[in-house]
C-alpha positions in Angstrom: 14.4 -29.9 23.7 15.6 -31.0 20.3 14.2 -34.5 20.9 10.9 -33.1 22.0 10.7 -30.9 18.8 11.5 -34.0 16.7 8.8 -36.0 18.4 6.2 -33.2 18.0 7.1 -32.9 14.3 6.8 -36.7 13.9 3.4 -36.8 15.6 2.0 -33.9 13.5 3.2 -35.5 10.3 2.0 -38.9 11.2 -1.5 -37.6 12.1 -1.6 -35.6 8.9 -0.7 -38.8 7.0 -3.5 -40.8 8.7 -6.0 -38.0 8.0 -5.0 -37.9 4.4 -5.3 -41.7 4.0 -8.7 -41.6 5.6 -9.9 -38.9 3.2 -8.5 -40.9 0.3 -10.3 -44.0 1.4 -13.5 -41.9 1.7 -13.1 -40.6 -1.8 -13.1 -44.2 -3.1 -16.5 -45.0 -1.5 -19.9 -43.5 -1.4 -21.1 -42.4 2.0 -23.4 -45.4 2.6 -20.5 -47.8 1.9 -18.1 -46.2 4.3 -16.8 -48.8 6.8 -14.3 -47.5 9.3 -13.8 -50.7 11.4 -13.9 -54.4 10.6 -14.2 -57.3 13.1 -12.9 -60.4 11.4 -13.4 -63.7 13.3 -11.9 -67.0 12.2 -13.6 -70.0 13.8 -10.5 -72.2 13.6 -11.4 -75.5 11.7 -15.2 -74.9 11.3 -15.4 -76.2 7.8 -18.8 -76.8 6.0 -18.4 -79.7 3.7 -15.8 -81.6 1.7 -14.0 -79.5 -0.9 -14.0 -80.6 -4.6 -10.4 -82.0 -4.2 -11.0 -83.6 -0.7 -10.2 -87.1 -2.0 -6.7 -85.9 -2.9 -6.2 -85.1 0.8 -7.9 -88.2 2.1 -10.9 -86.3 3.4 -13.9 -87.6 1.5 -17.0 -87.3 3.6 -15.6 -84.7 5.9 -18.1 -82.0 6.9 -17.2 -80.4 10.2 -20.4 -78.4 10.7 -22.9 -80.7 9.1 -21.6 -83.9 10.7 -21.2 -82.3 14.1 -24.8 -81.1 13.9 -26.0 -84.5 12.9 -24.0 -86.3 15.7 -25.6 -84.2 18.5 -29.1 -84.0 17.0 -28.9 -80.4 15.9 -27.1 -77.2 16.9 -28.7 -74.3 18.9 -26.9 -71.4 17.2 -29.7 -68.8 16.5 -27.4 -65.9 15.9 -25.3 -67.6 13.3 -28.5 -68.9 11.7 -29.8 -65.3 11.6 -26.8 -64.2 9.6 -27.4 -66.9 7.0 -25.1 -69.8 8.0 -27.8 -72.4 7.3 -28.7 -70.8 3.9 -25.2 -71.4 2.5 -25.4 -73.5 -0.7 -25.1 -77.2 0.1 -24.8 -76.9 3.9 -26.3 -79.8 5.8 -28.2 -80.3 9.0 -28.6 -76.6 9.9 -31.8 -74.5 10.0 -32.4 -71.9 7.3 -33.4 -68.4 7.9 -36.3 -66.8 6.0 -34.7 -63.3 6.1 -31.0 -63.5 6.8 -29.3 -60.4 8.3 -26.1 -61.0 6.4 -24.5 -62.0 3.1 -23.5 -65.6 3.1 -21.5 -68.0 1.0 -18.7 -70.5 1.1 -15.1 -70.5 0.0 -12.8 -73.3 -1.4 -9.1 -73.2 -0.9 -6.8 -72.5 -3.8 -3.5 -73.1 -2.0 -2.2 -76.6 -1.7 -2.7 -77.4 2.0 -5.2 -77.7 4.8 -3.4 -76.2 7.7 -3.9 -73.0 9.8 -1.0 -71.1 8.3 -1.9 -71.7 4.6 -5.6 -71.0 5.3 -5.0 -67.7 7.1 -2.4 -66.6 4.6 -4.8 -67.2 1.7 -7.5 -65.2 3.4 -5.0 -62.3 3.5 -4.3 -62.7 -0.2 -1.3 -65.0 -0.3 -1.4 -68.0 -2.6 0.7 -71.0 -1.6 1.1 -73.3 -4.6 3.4 -75.9 -2.8 2.3 -77.6 0.5 4.6 -77.3 3.5 6.6 -80.5 4.4 5.1 -83.1 6.7 6.8 -85.9 8.6 4.7 -89.1 9.0 7.9 -91.0 10.0 9.3 -88.4 12.3 12.1 -85.9 11.6 15.3 -87.0 10.0 18.4 -87.5 12.1 20.2 -84.5 10.6 17.5 -82.2 11.9 17.4 -83.7 15.4 21.2 -83.8 15.6 21.5 -80.1 14.7 18.7 -79.3 17.1 20.5 -81.1 20.0 23.9 -79.5 19.1 22.5 -75.9 19.0 20.2 -76.2 22.0 22.7 -78.1 24.2 20.1 -80.7 25.1 21.2 -84.2 26.0 18.4 -85.9 23.9 14.7 -86.0 23.0 11.7 -88.2 23.4 9.2 -89.5 20.8 10.0 -87.9 17.3 6.9 -89.2 15.6 3.3 -88.2 14.9 1.3 -88.1 18.1 -1.7 -86.7 19.8 -0.4 -83.9 22.0 -2.7 -84.6 25.0 -1.9 -88.4 24.8 1.9 -88.1 24.3 2.5 -85.9 27.4 0.8 -88.5 29.6 2.6 -91.4 27.9 6.1 -89.8 28.1 5.6 -87.0 30.7 7.1 -89.0 33.6 10.2 -89.9 31.5 10.5 -86.3 30.5 10.4 -85.1 34.1 13.0 -87.7 35.1 15.4 -87.1 32.2 14.8 -83.5 31.3 14.5 -84.5 27.6 11.8 -82.6 25.7 9.0 -84.4 23.8 9.3 -83.7 20.1 6.3 -84.7 18.0 4.4 -83.8 14.8 1.0 -84.6 13.3 -0.6 -84.7 9.8 0.1 -80.9 9.7 3.4 -79.3 8.9 4.5 -78.8 12.5 7.5 -79.4 14.8 6.0 -79.5 18.3 8.1 -79.3 21.5 6.3 -80.3 24.8 7.9 -79.7 28.2 6.8 -79.5 31.8 7.0 -75.9 33.0 8.9 -76.9 36.1 11.5 -78.9 34.0 12.0 -76.6 31.1 10.7 -73.1 32.0 8.5 -71.4 29.5 11.1 -68.8 28.4 13.7 -71.6 27.9 11.1 -73.6 25.9 10.5 -70.5 23.7 14.3 -70.2 23.2 14.7 -73.8 22.0 11.7 -73.3 19.7 13.3 -70.3 18.2 16.4 -72.3 17.5 14.3 -75.0 15.9 12.6 -72.4 13.8 16.1 -71.2 12.5 17.0 -74.9 11.7 13.8 -75.7 9.9 14.2 -73.8 6.6 14.6 -74.7 3.0 13.3 -78.2 2.2 12.4 -78.6 5.9 10.6 -75.3 6.3 7.6 -76.5 8.3 4.8 -74.1 8.7 5.0 -73.8 12.5 7.2 -74.7 15.4 4.9 -74.9 18.4 5.8 -74.6 22.1 3.6 -76.9 24.1 4.2 -76.4 27.8 2.3 -78.5 30.3 2.0 -79.0 34.1 0.9 -81.8 36.4 2.1 -84.3 39.0 2.4 -87.4 36.8 0.4 -90.7 36.6 -1.6 -89.4 33.6 -2.5 -86.1 35.2 -0.5 -83.8 32.9 -2.4 -80.9 31.3 -1.3 -78.4 28.6 -1.3 -74.8 29.6 -2.3 -71.6 27.9 1.4 -70.7 27.4 1.5 -72.2 23.9 3.3 -70.2 21.3 3.6 -70.7 17.6 6.8 -69.8 15.7 5.6 -69.5 12.1 7.3 -69.0 8.8 7.3 -65.3 7.8 4.7 -64.7 5.1 5.1 -62.5 2.0 4.4 -58.8 2.8 2.2 -58.7 -0.3 -0.9 -59.2 1.8 -3.9 -57.2 3.0 -2.7 -56.8 6.6 0.4 -55.0 5.4 -1.7 -52.8 3.1 -4.1 -51.8 5.9 -1.1 -51.1 8.3 0.6 -49.0 5.6 -2.5 -47.0 5.2 -2.1 -45.8 8.8 -4.8 -48.0 10.3 -4.4 -50.3 13.3 -4.3 -54.1 12.7 -5.1 -55.9 15.9 -4.3 -59.6 16.2 -6.4 -61.5 18.8 -5.4 -65.1 19.7 -2.7 -66.7 17.6 -3.0 -64.2 14.7 0.3 -62.6 15.5 2.0 -66.0 15.5 0.4 -67.1 12.3 1.7 -64.1 10.4 5.0 -63.9 12.4 4.0 -60.3 13.3 3.9 -59.2 9.6 1.3 -56.5 9.2 0.2 -56.5 12.9 0.3 -53.3 14.9 -0.9 -54.7 18.2 -1.6 -58.2 19.5 -3.1 -60.1 22.5 -2.8 -63.8 23.0 -5.7 -65.6 24.5 -6.2 -68.8 26.5 -9.5 -70.0 25.0 -12.5 -69.1 22.8 -14.3 -67.2 25.5 -11.2 -65.2 26.4 -10.9 -64.5 22.6 -14.4 -63.1 22.6 -13.7 -61.0 25.7 -10.6 -59.5 24.1 -12.4 -58.8 20.9 -15.1 -56.9 22.8 -12.4 -55.0 24.7 -10.8 -53.8 21.5 -14.2 -52.9 20.0 -14.7 -50.6 23.0 -11.5 -48.8 22.5 -10.3 -49.1 18.8 -12.2 -46.6 16.6 -11.0 -47.7 13.2 -9.0 -50.4 11.4 -9.1 -54.2 11.7 -9.7 -56.4 14.7 -8.6 -59.9 13.5 -9.5 -62.8 15.9 -8.7 -66.5 15.8 -10.8 -68.8 18.1 -8.6 -71.9 18.3 -10.4 -74.2 20.7 -12.6 -75.6 17.9 -9.5 -77.0 16.4 -7.1 -77.7 19.3 -9.5 -78.8 22.0 -12.3 -80.5 20.2 -11.5 -81.1 16.5 -8.1 -82.9 17.0 -9.6 -84.8 19.9 -12.6 -86.1 17.9 -14.8 -84.6 20.6 -17.9 -83.8 18.6 -20.0 -83.1 21.7 -17.4 -80.5 22.9 -17.3 -79.1 19.4 -21.0 -78.6 19.3 -21.1 -77.0 22.8 -18.2 -74.7 21.7 -20.3 -73.6 18.7 -23.3 -72.9 20.9 -21.2 -71.0 23.4 -19.7 -68.8 20.7 -23.1 -68.1 19.3 -24.2 -66.7 22.6 -21.1 -64.4 22.6 -21.8 -63.5 19.0 -25.0 -61.7 20.1 -22.9 -59.4 22.3 -20.5 -58.7 19.5 -23.3 -57.8 17.1 -25.0 -55.6 19.7 -21.7 -53.6 20.2 -21.2 -53.0 16.5 -21.4 -49.4 15.3 -23.1 -48.0 12.2 -19.8 -48.0 10.3 -18.7 -51.5 11.4 -18.5 -54.7 9.4 -18.3 -58.2 10.8 -16.7 -61.1 8.9 -17.0 -64.7 10.1 -15.2 -67.5 8.4 -12.8 -70.5 9.0 -9.4 -71.6 7.9 -10.0 -75.4 7.1 -12.0 -78.2 8.6 -11.3 -80.7 11.4 -14.3 -83.0 11.4 -14.6 -84.5 14.9 -16.9 -87.3 13.7 -14.4 -89.0 11.3 -11.7 -91.5 12.3 -9.0 -89.0 11.4 -7.9 -86.5 14.0 -6.2 -84.3 11.4 -7.4 -81.2 9.5 -9.8 -81.8 6.7 -9.9 -80.2 3.2 -13.3 -78.5 3.3 -15.2 -75.5 2.1 -15.3 -72.8 4.8 -18.3 -70.5 5.5 -18.2 -66.8 4.7 -20.6 -64.4 6.5 -20.6 -60.6 6.1 -22.8 -58.4 8.3 -23.1 -54.8 9.2 -25.7 -52.0 9.4 -24.6 -50.6 6.0 -24.5 -53.9 4.2 -27.2 -55.5 2.2 -29.1 -58.3 3.8 -30.0 -61.8 2.5 -27.3 -61.9 -0.2 -26.3 -65.3 -1.4 -22.7 -65.1 -2.4 -22.7 -68.8 -3.5 -19.3 -70.5 -3.8 -15.8 -69.0 -4.6 -12.6 -70.9 -5.4 -10.4 -69.0 -3.0 -10.3 -67.7 0.5 -8.6 -64.6 -0.8 -12.0 -63.0 -1.7 -11.9 -61.6 1.9 -8.6 -59.8 1.2 -9.8 -58.5 -2.1 -13.0 -57.2 -0.6 -11.2 -55.3 2.1 -8.8 -53.9 -0.5 -11.5 -52.4 -2.7 -13.6 -51.3 0.3 -10.7 -49.2 1.7 -9.3 -48.1 -1.6 -6.1 -50.1 -1.3 -4.0 -51.9 -3.9 -5.6 -55.2 -4.9 -4.1 -58.4 -3.8 -2.7 -60.9 -6.3 -5.6 -63.4 -5.9 -9.3 -63.2 -4.9 -12.5 -61.5 -6.1 -13.9 -58.5 -4.4 -17.5 -58.9 -3.2 -18.1 -55.2 -2.5 -20.5 -54.8 -5.4 -22.6 -57.7 -4.0 -22.7 -56.7 -0.3 -23.3 -53.0 -0.7 -26.2 -51.2 -2.4 
């Protein structure tokens, strides 16, 4: 009985706290500005033109959206266009809308990088002044030796930058024969471990990735250790599965997700959001297998979560098409998302706000298969927001975090400019 009394006391106090925080947030906004729920969708890698410092990163001429549209003779994305995507300053090869439904602009990255982790962290209000380490010549012997010692593995294969879909077919047969995992990297700060699910079961692969994450600290603190399980019967037939998992560095807790969570609101991570933030600031998460599954899960949460943040990453733009230089697949992916966007917009409530942005570029039309340093689009939409607002260009992704902080009466983040005054009457 004592345990039951304690639980009831906790429940009553927690509910009172949530009600108080909701009242306080309401006191910081006029009624027509009240937003109870935010659907925040990151189109992973959908950049919109080279950033001012693109040359420093070897990305002059990159324009993921514009170049993809040109390569296929135009994109059929009427819902994104209706929000103002084609009206963004300097955007190329997209139609403009005479009366955009949303507020639109673009963001440059302040942090020193062009990877998924740095991009998402900056959106949440975290500035990263130093890039994560990369390994164009593979990982040093001391790292590999410690990895083998602590995992008990007899050896590894590869240890160099590689295309994930190519390397599993080049070395998959040898991996199956020897049991040695395939270790590879890319232009990003990643330590990737590929293994056949019948040779190294998924749970065991996760275990050795966790060991790698513990080793890769200090000067070798890569942004992500990535488990890359695959299946197949050999002879070039190997295919990666949806059991990928990212083991990211833990971010600073000085970010907007933690602020929202501490205010008693749910923060739902859809796709790889939970991995990118190593669970920091996340109250619930669902991993997804592809973009359409990500849209399905987002809509499921919209049907049952009454308030707070639904934060979705749609990874296929990057992993399936961008890194493979498949501009036709990229274009089709954009068009398929646009169809699902209509459903998301139709399910929005009066007190909802939709944010659509990206975390970097990955232009599938250039010789490079790596991420590209680009501007990213920013779209705000909701029944209580102003329409047709040109937000022009900002110098940091953190404007998103700062906007959320002001809108919900939370402590400002250390970087970023709030756009509340521009998007609300």
